[in-house]
C-alpha positions as MATLAB code, in Angstrom:
seq = 'XXXXXXXXXXXXXXXXXXXXXXXXXXXXXXXXXXXXXXXXXXXXXXXXXXXXXXXXXXXXXXXXXXXXXXXXXXXXXXXXXXXXXXXXXXXXXXXXXXXXXXXXXXXXXXXXXXXXXXXXXXXXXXXXXXXXXXXXXXXXXXXXXXXXXXXXXXXXXXXXXXXXXXXXXXXXXXXXXXXXXXXXXXXXXXXXXXXXXXXXXXXXXXXXXXXXXXXXXXXXXXXXXXXXXXXXXXXXXXXXXXXXXXXXXXXXXXXXXXXXXXXXXXXXXXXXXXXXXXXXXXXXXXXXXXXXXXXXXXXXXXXXXXXXXXXXXXXXXXXXXXXXXXXXXXXXXXXXXXXXXXXXXXXXXXXXXXXXXXXXXXXXXXXXXXXXXXXXXXXXXXXXXXXXXXXXXXXX';
ca = [
     151.033 -110.809  245.138;
     154.777 -111.748  245.116;
     154.208 -114.547  243.075;
     152.194 -112.544  240.484;
     154.787 -109.992  240.307;
     157.546 -112.553  239.776;
     155.412 -114.025  236.879;
     154.984 -110.352  235.425;
     158.605 -109.698  235.505;
     159.302 -112.868  233.938;
     156.772 -112.452  231.159;
     158.173 -108.694  230.492;
     161.978 -110.826  230.231;
     160.619 -112.944  227.265;
     159.619 -110.160  225.315;
     163.151 -109.621  223.445;
     162.886 -113.081  222.467;
     159.113 -112.864  221.471;
     160.149 -109.551  219.223;
     162.815 -111.321  217.638;
     161.034 -114.540  217.031;
     158.138 -112.438  215.623;
     160.389 -109.993  213.375;
     162.276 -113.109  211.630;
     158.744 -114.730  210.624;
     157.615 -111.286  209.621;
     160.962 -110.615  207.735;
     160.716 -113.946  205.849;
     157.318 -113.642  204.844;
     157.994 -109.958  203.623;
     161.184 -110.643  201.755;
     159.349 -113.696  199.696;
     156.434 -111.363  198.941;
     158.799 -108.497  197.820;
     160.880 -110.896  195.831;
     157.721 -112.133  193.761;
     156.585 -108.610  193.268;
     160.083 -107.530  191.620;
     159.775 -110.199  189.357;
     156.526 -109.572  188.540;
     157.276 -105.992  187.582;
     160.109 -107.435  185.400;
     158.315 -109.905  183.786;
     155.453 -107.094  182.756;
     157.683 -104.049  182.192;
     160.990 -105.759  180.550;
     160.266 -109.237  179.129;
     156.223 -108.683  178.232;
     157.626 -104.960  176.519;
     159.991 -107.054  174.481;
     162.878 -104.971  175.652;
     166.037 -105.902  173.167;
     169.257 -107.230  174.567;
     171.553 -106.247  176.112;
     169.054 -103.582  177.489;
     167.138 -106.152  178.936;
     169.940 -107.872  180.667;
     171.105 -104.471  182.134;
     167.343 -103.469  183.254;
     167.062 -106.868  185.310;
     170.220 -106.140  187.038;
     169.219 -102.883  188.075;
     165.843 -104.094  189.164;
     167.361 -106.836  191.217;
     169.898 -104.203  192.769;
     166.964 -101.545  193.601;
     165.438 -104.625  195.265;
     168.554 -105.046  197.335;
     168.879 -101.321  198.185;
     165.659 -101.612  200.160;
     167.237 -103.833  202.662;
     170.589 -102.179  202.375;
     168.679  -98.967  203.443;
     167.463 -100.405  206.755;
     170.596 -102.515  207.548;
     172.861  -99.344  206.521;
     170.857  -97.078  208.896;
     171.359  -99.164  212.002;
     174.931 -100.505  211.426;
     176.921  -98.279  209.249;
     178.209  -94.397  209.789;
     176.137  -91.776  209.187;
     177.424  -90.372  205.831;
     177.403  -94.203  204.406;
     173.842  -94.934  206.076;
     172.262  -91.817  204.309;
     173.375  -92.797  201.108;
     171.946  -96.359  201.362;
     168.759  -94.867  202.880;
     168.204  -92.449  199.880;
     168.801  -95.153  197.318;
     166.378  -97.630  199.239;
     163.624  -95.204  200.225;
     163.377  -93.628  196.800;
     163.354  -97.196  195.288;
     160.696  -98.113  197.625;
     158.356  -95.364  196.681;
     158.973  -96.073  192.908;
     158.308  -99.383  193.275;
     154.987  -98.986  195.037;
     153.728  -96.794  192.311;
     155.359  -99.010  189.402;
     153.413 -101.868  191.361;
     150.143 -100.208  191.090;
     150.336  -98.681  187.880;
     151.555 -102.161  186.109;
     148.403 -104.067  187.962;
     145.629 -101.481  186.898;
     147.095 -101.637  183.302;
     147.222 -105.559  183.636;
     143.595 -105.320  184.609;
     142.278 -103.002  182.037;
     144.403 -105.253  179.244;
     142.590 -108.266  180.564;
     139.117 -106.533  180.215;
     140.295 -105.061  176.876;
     141.529 -108.556  175.700;
     137.621 -109.943  176.358;
     136.125 -107.476  173.977;
     138.490 -107.028  171.214;
     141.698 -108.405  169.757;
     144.585 -106.348  171.219;
     147.659 -105.329  168.935;
     151.063 -107.229  169.960;
     152.411 -103.872  170.725;
     150.415 -103.281  173.543;
     152.737 -104.419  176.227;
     155.447 -102.098  174.895;
     152.870  -99.152  175.113;
     151.724 -100.188  178.221;
     155.247 -100.260  180.060;
     156.051  -96.669  178.532;
     152.446  -95.570  179.540;
     153.105  -96.473  183.125;
     156.782  -94.725  183.166;
     155.270  -91.823  181.507;
     152.777  -91.482  184.602;
     154.775  -92.709  187.186;
     157.879  -90.514  186.827;
     156.032  -87.024  186.643;
     153.844  -88.491  189.806;
     157.447  -88.987  191.964;
     159.015  -85.682  190.704;
     156.001  -84.007  192.057;
     155.765  -86.031  195.036;
     159.288  -85.323  196.299;
     158.747  -81.802  195.531;
     156.137  -81.240  198.270;
     157.457  -83.746  200.598;
     159.546  -81.297  202.286;
     157.096  -78.547  201.898;
     154.398  -78.786  204.750;
     151.501  -76.489  204.360;
     149.904  -74.517  207.469;
     146.409  -75.970  207.721;
     143.874  -74.093  209.853;
     140.857  -75.737  211.809;
     138.464  -74.529  214.518;
     137.237  -76.626  217.246;
     134.104  -76.022  219.317;
     134.746  -77.044  222.930;
     131.962  -77.063  225.545;
     132.453  -75.649  228.653;
     135.553  -73.837  227.315;
     135.933  -70.845  229.570;
     135.447  -67.340  227.943;
     139.018  -66.007  228.466;
     140.308  -69.423  226.501;
     138.086  -68.761  223.257;
     140.358  -68.641  220.501;
     143.142  -70.490  222.377;
     145.467  -71.517  219.455;
     147.421  -75.019  219.522;
     149.951  -75.664  217.018;
     150.456  -79.156  216.476;
     153.389  -81.091  214.733;
     153.454  -84.906  214.235;
     155.423  -87.633  212.447;
     158.396  -85.127  211.657;
     160.393  -88.183  211.184;
     163.914  -86.583  211.397;
     166.433  -88.957  210.118;
     168.620  -89.824  207.382;
     166.671  -88.068  204.666;
     165.245  -85.452  206.842;
     167.540  -83.366  208.769;
     168.598  -80.385  210.723;
     167.550  -77.967  207.755;
     163.955  -79.426  207.784;
     163.706  -79.117  211.408;
     164.574  -75.508  211.316;
     162.102  -74.912  208.610;
     159.466  -76.586  210.924;
     160.216  -74.723  214.025;
     160.100  -71.507  212.043;
     156.917  -72.519  210.508;
     155.666  -72.968  214.085;
     156.914  -69.916  215.700;
     155.141  -67.602  213.013;
     151.817  -68.784  214.436;
     152.794  -67.428  217.630;
     150.751  -70.065  219.483;
     149.434  -70.447  222.778;
     150.566  -73.907  223.242;
     152.521  -76.658  221.023;
     151.622  -79.898  220.845;
     154.055  -82.622  219.250;
     152.411  -85.802  218.850;
     154.861  -88.598  218.338;
     157.073  -90.130  215.571;
     159.617  -87.108  216.015;
     162.625  -89.176  214.789;
     163.998  -92.277  212.899;
     167.091  -92.902  214.744;
     168.789  -92.935  218.176;
     169.558  -89.830  220.280;
     173.265  -90.343  219.684;
     172.685  -90.119  215.816;
     170.260  -87.267  215.965;
     170.298  -85.053  218.717;
     172.215  -82.259  216.532;
     169.572  -82.713  213.820;
     166.334  -82.165  216.226;
     167.688  -79.217  217.908;
     166.147  -76.571  215.947;
     162.889  -77.972  217.336;
     164.100  -76.960  220.454;
     163.505  -72.979  219.412;
     159.509  -73.484  219.141;
     158.020  -71.063  221.775;
     154.654  -70.790  222.873;
     152.773  -68.845  225.695;
     152.036  -71.890  227.567;
     155.031  -74.256  226.226;
     155.771  -77.068  224.249;
     154.033  -80.683  225.000;
     155.608  -83.929  223.594;
     154.107  -87.366  223.408;
     156.073  -90.585  222.062;
     154.945  -92.237  219.068;
     155.928  -95.872  218.236;
     159.289  -94.901  216.215;
     160.813  -93.500  219.479;
     160.453  -97.162  220.856;
     162.349  -98.483  217.807;
     165.143  -96.206  219.035;
     164.887  -95.856  222.643;
     161.514  -94.472  223.901;
     163.022  -93.052  227.205;
     165.916  -91.953  225.704;
     163.875  -89.697  223.783;
     161.681  -88.444  226.252;
     164.859  -87.426  228.210;
     165.766  -85.697  224.876;
     162.616  -83.989  224.789;
     162.937  -82.433  228.434;
     166.406  -81.519  227.588;
     165.020  -79.666  224.371;
     162.739  -77.787  227.277;
     159.638  -79.546  226.438;
     157.042  -80.878  228.553;
     157.159  -84.819  228.454;
     153.530  -85.986  229.292;
     154.412  -89.753  230.104;
     150.773  -90.900  230.918;
     150.036  -87.467  232.933;
     148.805  -83.819  232.684;
     149.523  -80.223  232.997;
     146.602  -77.731  233.783;
     147.266  -74.638  231.841;
     145.070  -71.364  231.036;
     145.147  -70.233  234.579;
     143.629  -73.475  235.523;
     140.837  -73.686  232.776;
     142.445  -75.997  230.477;
     144.171  -79.766  230.992;
     146.554  -81.050  228.664;
     146.953  -84.682  229.029;
     149.053  -87.079  227.252;
     149.752  -90.749  226.823;
     152.769  -93.025  225.788;
     152.061  -94.654  222.385;
     150.340  -98.002  222.332;
     153.594  -99.779  221.106;
     155.105  -98.739  224.227;
     154.010 -101.717  226.266;
     155.583 -104.095  223.698;
     158.832 -102.981  225.265;
     158.165 -101.984  228.970;
     155.008 -102.156  231.355;
     156.151  -98.666  232.168;
     155.654  -97.259  228.844;
     151.986  -99.035  228.226;
     149.651  -96.105  227.623;
     147.369  -95.292  230.515;
     144.698  -92.546  230.118;
     143.498  -93.110  233.681;
     146.956  -92.338  235.092;
     146.930  -89.202  232.534;
     144.247  -87.743  233.996;
     144.495  -89.080  237.371;
     143.651  -86.054  240.005;
     142.718  -83.666  237.154;
     140.259  -80.875  238.048;
     136.983  -81.628  237.311;
     134.253  -79.794  235.141;
     137.142  -78.165  232.579;
     137.785  -79.153  228.991;
     140.367  -81.992  228.717;
     142.780  -82.192  225.568;
     144.548  -85.475  225.166;
     147.675  -85.811  223.063;
     147.849  -89.498  221.873;
     149.902  -90.716  218.632;
     147.677  -92.942  217.263;
     143.889  -92.274  216.552;
     142.790  -95.693  217.286;
     143.514  -94.819  220.991;
     140.103  -93.047  221.280;
     138.625  -96.369  221.889;
     140.339  -96.519  225.144;
     139.881  -92.908  226.013;
     136.084  -92.844  225.187;
     135.083  -92.940  228.877;
     137.821  -90.067  230.023;
     135.677  -87.071  229.498;
     137.997  -86.061  226.563;
     136.769  -82.720  224.621;
     139.641  -83.139  222.062;
     142.224  -85.714  221.075;
     145.182  -84.953  218.876;
     146.693  -87.589  216.897;
     148.981  -88.485  214.142;
     150.375  -91.704  212.820;
     148.769  -92.335  209.516;
     150.477  -89.937  207.509;
     147.299  -89.366  205.562;
     148.070  -92.312  203.852;
     151.454  -90.356  202.347;
     151.127  -91.986  198.730;
     148.190  -92.692  196.858;
     146.722  -95.023  196.572;
     148.124  -96.456  199.804;
     145.684  -94.297  202.279;
     143.154  -96.795  201.717;
     144.935  -99.257  203.433;
     145.137  -97.080  206.489;
     141.615  -98.104  207.350;
     142.800 -101.540  208.150;
     144.495 -100.302  210.985;
     143.245  -97.057  211.992;
     139.464  -95.743  212.397;
     140.347  -92.791  210.083;
     142.975  -91.563  207.663;
     143.112  -88.071  208.393;
     141.531  -84.791  209.480;
     138.502  -84.088  212.232;
     136.354  -86.970  213.155;
     134.347  -88.365  216.149;
     135.684  -91.783  217.331;
     134.121  -93.730  219.762;
     132.422  -90.400  221.200;
     135.708  -88.685  221.314;
     136.337  -85.773  219.195;
     139.804  -86.374  217.215;
     141.913  -84.259  214.926;
     144.486  -86.703  213.394;
     147.416  -84.848  211.590;
     148.480  -85.992  208.081;
     151.984  -85.380  209.614;
     154.623  -82.897  209.095;
     157.359  -85.096  207.577;
     157.171  -88.153  206.231;
     158.360  -92.014  206.593;
     160.305  -93.978  204.467;
     159.986  -92.884  200.629;
     160.627  -89.152  200.216;
     157.137  -88.418  198.484;
     153.955  -87.467  199.118;
     151.319  -87.865  196.497;
     147.841  -86.862  197.429;
     148.029  -85.939  201.321;
     149.965  -82.734  201.990;
     152.212  -82.766  204.903;
     151.231  -80.144  207.546;
     151.584  -77.656  210.600;
     148.206  -77.381  211.938;
     147.056  -74.526  213.833;
     143.731  -75.540  216.223;
     141.689  -72.540  217.644;
     139.377  -73.796  220.207;
     136.180  -72.060  220.284;
     133.650  -71.801  223.020;
     130.587  -74.137  221.956;
     127.323  -72.430  222.770;
     124.203  -74.388  223.586;
];
């Protein structure tokens, strides 16, 4: 057994080196890809559009400066003081969202022009009109997406729970997820969310991960208003993947300081012993520490039998692991509902659902679109949400 323990400890000591190598390789590939796509945008929207000099040169300089802002934002957020980091992250994230929509618009019109060119002779001015059309659609879309990104809606759903005690019929859970307090969402947004939750007067609050994008040292004052959330049975919190990028254990400790019940592969019994609330760490936790690997078996160890179980797990794909754990309802987030059209369709490459209620591997699961946003300060399509989940007694 001692040899096995030594081998396990050695394997976890190797994790930082493996993560660094993996990160460098991924960064190299992504940088090359993004450089190529920026060149593609410039070729189509500047060169093909016959923008005259000196405006063409200016636009090329702006394009490559915008490219640099993406990396400047990521690095600045970790290395620079908050005032400078905020400026760089705003620039980088605004361009990231703009770049994505411009890329989609340009690719779609490229395809349309290719098809049109097969059936008719196109006028030489079409590339110019195409560029104007792309900007004419993308700019209003970005303005709309920015205007709604900080205004999460209150979404109400009802879920039938077999075996729910009559005294808990109508039990209400307020769920927030993927708040992403950081350089572009701060204390004011946290206060708005807390007020929105408290206005619901819920029986219980569930915080299903990705609370932040930064360290406790940088953000503890920004998240403080969330400590004012109140519910009859308290606030329950599980980590998401982003907590682990900034110190998972530290954010669990901060959650406890805020007065929350942190469910680190554990459970609590509420409702006078008639409802179990369990929670697991995020699946990414295992990459950083064996102690932070999600364990649904530990989460419900010694939980009373025969009463409904609600599981908090950041990523909906965890339902595959939880399928044999007698879970009546799993609450998740992570997907953001895709956040920006049409990128929600890529979510299905990594998760079983984009958002909403679904039965996954036999586990009834509600996946929040998220309360805040990550990265680009836009929501185009799926609105952010504070969710009120009402549990109803299911009748045969």
